[in-house]
N, C-alpha and C positions, 0 to 999 in steps of 0.2 A: 306698677311692676310686677304685682302678682297675676294680673290678667295676661301680660306678655308671657310670663313664664308657663301658663297654661297653654296658650296659643303655640308657643314652641314644644311643649309636650304633646299636644294635640297633633301637630305637624310631624312630630317624631313617630308618633303612633300610627298614623295615616300611611306613614312611608313603610313601616314594618308591616303593616296589613296588606299593602300592595306587593311588597316582595313575597310574603307568604301565599297570596293568592297566585302570583305569577309561578311559584315553585310548585303550587298544586296544579296548576294548569299543565306545566311541563311534565309533571310526574304522572298524572292521571288522565290527562286530555280534557277538552272541554265538554263537560257534561251539564253545566249549570243551565238550569231552565229544562232540561232535557227529561221528558216523562218516558219511563221505562214501561213496557208491557208487562203484563203479569207473567207470561211465559218467560221473558228475558230474567225478570226477577227472580222466579222459581228456578230456572237453569242454573242460577249461582248459588242456591241454597243446598248444602250438604244434606244426605238423607236424614240424619239424626238431629237436624237443626230446624228451628222455626224462627221466623220474624214476628216479634210482639210488639204492638204499640196501643196506645190509648187514647181515646177522644173523650173530652168532658166538654160538654156544652151546657154552660151555666143557665140557671133558672131565668125566666123574664122578670119583669118588675113585680108580678105577683105570682108567687110560686104555686098557688091553686090554679092560676090561668095557664101558665108555661111552665111546666116542671122542667127542671135540668134532666138532660140524658148524659149517661155515662157508658161507654162501650170499650171492649177490647177486640181487638182485630188480630187474627193469627193467620199466618201464612206459611204454609209447609211446601216441600219441594214439588208436590203435586196436589191436585185437587182444587177446589173452590176455597178461596179465603173463608174463614170461620169468623163470624161476627157474634159477639156474645154481649147481651145487654147485662150491665153490672148491676144487680139489685142493691138498694139502699137498706137501711134498717128500719125505716119508718112503714108505716102500714101499706100493704100492697107492694112492697118493695121500693117505696118512693125514697128517694135520698133526702137524708135530713140535713140541717146545717152542720150537725156534727159530722155527719159523713163527709160532707164537702171540705170540712176544717181539718180532717184526720191527717193529711199528709202534710199540710203546712205546720202542723203541730209537731209532726215526726221530724220534719226537715230543721225545724227550729231546735227541737229537743237534742238531735244528733249533733249540733254545733256546741252544745254546752259540756261543761266539765263533767265527767261522770262521777257521781255519787251512788250508793246503793239504791236508794229511792228512784234516783233518775234512771238508773239501769233497769229496774224492775218496771217503770212507766214506759221507758223505751221499748223494752221486750213486748209489753202488752199492746202499744201501739203498731209494733211490727207485725205481731199476730192479727190485729184488726185490718191492717192494710192487705196483709196477705189473703184475709179472708175475703176482703173486699176486690181485690185486684188478681189474684192469681188462682184462688180456689175455684171460681166459676169456670175456669179454663181446663181444669184437671181432665174432664172427658175427652178433650181434644189434644192432650199431650202424650198419650201413649206412643212409646218408641222415641220420644223426644229426649235428647241428653244435654242439647245446647240451646240457649235462646239468645237471638240478637234482639236486643231492646231498643226501641225507639221511644226513650222518655220524652213526653211533651206535656204542656199544661200542669195539671197537678202531680204528675209523676216526675217532672224535671227534678233532678237533684236527689231523688229516692234511690237508696243502694239496693236495686233489685237483686242483686246476688245475695243479700241478706234475706230477702222476702223468700226467694226460690232457692235454697241452698242444696237441692238435690239436682239442681242443673248448672251447667257452666255458662255463665252470662257474659 
């Protein structure tokens, strides 16, 4: 009986998803799988806006052999996209386990009931994530007031508007 209820629920959700996808297609056209050129992307970016995304490549089985890489990419209305290697807190800018775990700890903390100690810890983590993910981009954000953020990987679920309060996200 429980399995049948789950099957019915799954079928209902699949129907809802299908209706949603059909609505998106009708409203915005078929772009699924289409790769936009840089020029087409930049033509849609207002002058005081930049698109920001992060790429986190985790280390291999041995951190010493294959260290992880962490990058930010910034696309403005014109010019070449800017790729910034994000330094970790380890020796020579290598990311430590603590660096890699920081966003998950913040995400978990944000879901908890606020107590004074929790709020202080959250603020400290927010400042650390800002230093890790936003501050290295500061030299490239001159004249930018708005950020279109593509949160993925470690940044998924992180409220970037709290990390970068000087920008409209």
